[in-house]
N, C-alpha and C positions, 0 to 999 in steps of 0.2 A: 635276443639281438636279431635284428632284421638284416639279412644279407641278400644282395642281388647278384646272382652269379651270371656272368656273361656266357652265352651259349657258344660252343665250338662251331666253326663253320661246317655246314653240312655239304653233302655232295651236290644237292640241288642248288645251294647258294654259291657253289664254286663254278657252276656251269657258265654263267654269263661272263665273269672275269676271264676264264680260260678261253672262251670264244673270242672275246675282244683281243686278248693277247695273241691268239693264234692268227687272227686276221691281220694284226700289225706285222707279225713275223712273215707271213705269207706275202704280204705286199712288199715288205722291205727286200726280201731275198728272191721272190718269185716273179715280181712284176718288172718288166723292162723299164717302165716309166720311172721307177724309183731310182734307177741307175743313171738317168739322164741329169744333166746339169743346167738345163734351160730354166727360164723363169716360170713357164707354165708347169713344168714337172715339179719344181720346188713348191709351187702353190698347191698342187694336188697332193703332194706328200705331206705338207703341213696340215692340209684339211683332213687327211686320213688320220694322222696322229692326234689332231685336235679332237676329232670325233671319238677316237679310242679313249683318250684321257677323260673326255666329258662323260662317256658311258661308265667308266670306272668310278669317277667321282659320284655320279648319280647313284650307282649301286651301293657305294659305301655310305652315302647320305641316307639312303633308304634303310640300311641296316642300323645306323645310329638312331634314326627316328623310331624304329621299331623297339630298340632297347630303351629309349626315353619313355615311350608310351608304357612299356612294362614297368619301369621304375615308378612312374606316376600312379599306375594302378596299385603297386605295392604300397606306396605312400598313402594313397587314399584308403586302402584297407587298414593300414596301421592307424590312421586317424579315426576311422570309424570304430575301431576297437578301443583306443585310448580315450579319445574325446567323444564319447557317445553323446548324441543329442539328448537332452533331458526329455522326459515324458511331458506331453502337453499339460497334464494335470498331475500334481503332486500333493495328495491329501488336501485338496481344496485350493491349492495354489496353482495358477497358470504360469508356465515357464517357457522360456525360449533362450537359446544361446547360439553364438556364432564366434568363429575364430578366423583371423586373417594373418597369414605368415608374411614376414618381411622378406623372406627369400623368394626371388622371382621364380615362378613356376613350381614352388613347393606348396604342399597342402598341410604340412605339419610344422609346428614351431615349438617355442619354449614355454608357452602358456598352458595352464591346466585349469579345469573346472569340473565340478561334479555336484549333483544334488540328488540325495537319496532319502527315502521315507523310512524312518526307523521308529522303534517304540518310544524313543526319547524325543521325537519330533522330526521335522524336516531338517536335515543337516546338509550344509553347503560348504564346499571348499573352492577358493579361487586362488591361484598361485601364478608366479612368474619366475621361471628359472633364468639365471644369468646366461646371456647369450640367446641365440635363436637358431632355427633350422634343425637339421637332423642331429647335430651335435648335442642338443639338449633333450633329445627324445628319450634317452635312457633314464634320465632323472625324472622326467614327466611320468614314465611308466612306473617307476619305483614308488613315487609319491601317491599316484592315483590308486595303485594296487593296495598300498597300505591304508589309505583312507577308506576305500570301499569295505575293507574288513573291520577297521577300528570303529567306523561310524556305527556299526551294529553292535559291536562287542563292548564298547566302553560306555559307561553311564555318564561320565563327566567329560565335558568338552576339553578340559585340560589334558586328560589322558589320551584323547585322540591326537592332540598336538604333539605329545611326547612320542607317540607311535610314529608320527610323520618324521620327527627329528631323528629317531633311530633308523628309520628306513633310509633317510637321506644320507646319514653318516655311513651306514653299511654299504650303500650303493657307491659312494665315493671311494671307500676303502677297496672294494672289489675292483672298481675300474682302475684305480691307481696300481693295485697289485698286478692286474692283467697287463697294464701298459709299462710296468717297471722293467728296465733293462736287465735286472738281476734275475728275471725269470720267476716271478711269483713271490719274491721276498717282500715282506711287509715294508712299504715305503714310509710309514709313519702317519701322523695325522694329516687330514686333507688340508690343502692350502685355503687361505682365508677368502680368496677370490671366488671360490665355489660356493655360492649361496643361492637361496631361493626365498622369495617373499610369499607369505601364506596368510590368507584370511579365512577363518572358520566362523560360520554362523549356525545358530540353532533357532528354529522357529517353532514354538510350541503350538499346541492345538488352539490355545486362546490368543495366539499372535504374539506371545512374549518372545522378545529377541534377546539372545545372548551371543557374545562375540569374543573371539581371541584373534589378535592381529599381530603378525610378525613382519613389520616393515612394508605392508601392502597399503595401497590407497583405500580409504574408507568408502563404502558404497554411498550412492545418493538415494535419498528417500523422496519419492514422488507422491505428494498428497494434494489432490486437486490440481491446481495450477502452480503449486509451490514445489520448488526443487531445492533441497538442502542436504548437506552431508549428514549421514546418520549420526555421527559424533565427531568431535574434534579432539578426542583423547589421544595422547601420544602412544604410538604402537610399540611393541617389543622389537628388538633387533631381528633381522632376517635369520632364518635357519642356516646354520653353517659356521659363521665366524665365532659366535659366542654360544655357550650352553644356555638352555632355558633356566629360569629361576626355579627354586624348589617348589614354591607355591604358584599354582596357575589357576586361580579362580576365574571363571568366565565372567565377563563384564555385562551386566544387564543394560540394555539399550532401549527400554520402553516396549511398545507393542506395535506390530504391523496391523493396522486396522483394515476393515473391509474397503476394497477398491484402492488401497495404497500399494505402491510398487517399490521394489528395491532394484537398483541398477548397480551390479557389481562389474568391475572392469579392471584391466591391467594398465600399468602406467604408460603403455604404448599409445593408449587413446588420448590422454591429456598431453603427452609429450610430442605428439605429431606436429610438425611445423609445415608452414606453407613456404612459398618461394621467398617471402620477405622475412622469414624467421619467426613468425608469430605462432604461438601454441594453439592447438585445437580447442575451441571454447565448448567443451562438453556440457557444462551446466546450461549454457545458452541454447544449445541444440535441444537438450531435454525440455527446457521451458517452452521452446517453440513447438515441440512435439505434443505437449499436453495442455497448451494454453486454452484451446477451444473446448475440448471434451476428453473424457478418459479414453485411452487407446490401449490396444492389446500389446503384450510383450513383443509379438512379431512385428507390429508396426513400429514400436520404439527401436527395435534392432535395425529394421530397414532404413529408418531415417538417420540413425546414428552412423551407420556404415556408408550410406550415400553421402552424407555431409563430410565424413572423414576422408573418403576417397577423393572427393572434390577438393577438400582443403589441402591434401598432400599430393595432389595431381596424380593419384593412382599409385604412388610408391611410398608407403609408410616406411619409416626408418627402423621400426621395431615391430615385433609381433603384437597383435591386438586381439583381446578376447573380451566379450561382453556377455553377461548373464543377467536376465531380467526375470524377476519373480513378482507376481501380482496376487494379492490376497482376494480370493473370490468367495471366501466362506464368511460365516458370521451373520449377524442380523442387519438388514438394510438400514435400520433406523439409527445405528451407532454412528456418532459423529466424533471428530477429533477435538479434544479440548485445546485450550490455548497452549498448554505445556504438556509434554509427553510424560504421562504418569509412569513413575518408576524408572525414569531414565536417569541413571546415576553415572553415566560415562560421558557426560558433556554434550548431549545432543543440542544442536542449534535450532531444532524445529520449534 
């Protein structure tokens, strides 16, 4: 848990308020002008105390700004540890990711993402914790820590998801026990409102795609100038309200061919509204980004966030995270057939 401790006033910091206060006392009791009741004397007295008050306010404001800068540095450090930017290259895949917090002035939120290279392929997680800001930071840390271990340890994608479910439930129990008024007594099962949506992807060396989705938006597949959802299959319920089914086979979703890209995102992207209440047209923005020529993941991110901030007038209502993966491996001569071979989870490509 991250704690920001306010510093006690130092002797140096107390010099200026003491000096201003002493000046006011000396003027009030030691200056004959302060005892006079004329209009000019009252004006001078008011100006003196106004200057004293202004000086004290400016001193307090400087101290608060200093504490705010410290809090932002701590938040930035927390974000760099939790939401580490993915490596530019992941076993032949180029990657880029970015996150935007809905809390004004905050640099962390309730969205999570990670992409790691394992012996089972490149494994990716994208999630969205209910709520946003610092309140969701603990859940993000618990899930990402569990994924970074399970992605290497578990051979099956379903077992990785079970590890995430256990980590989420354990985190909620510990938090409820810590906050329970009975002082550590077990408060019972977590409330149903505490949930998180999770999308797990596995990209094999041959581009084979496997997925498990718990209530999260499906990513978009960018193939040439075409932008389509990776699949239209119904996802599982989010983690938290309901237990996972006993059988968790990963769903095959075809292959990610050379120069194709996947755009993973949280629902804050498509749910962002403009002043007239219209939703953000993410597929249209992606089509506009790739309609001329293939673009890098960094370019896609820049265009998406530029359009999103313009659409929402710079104030999105929810956290937004976007992760782009582009396949740069394979043979240049491979082309996409009319239907995605081996796609058994309902791809619309």
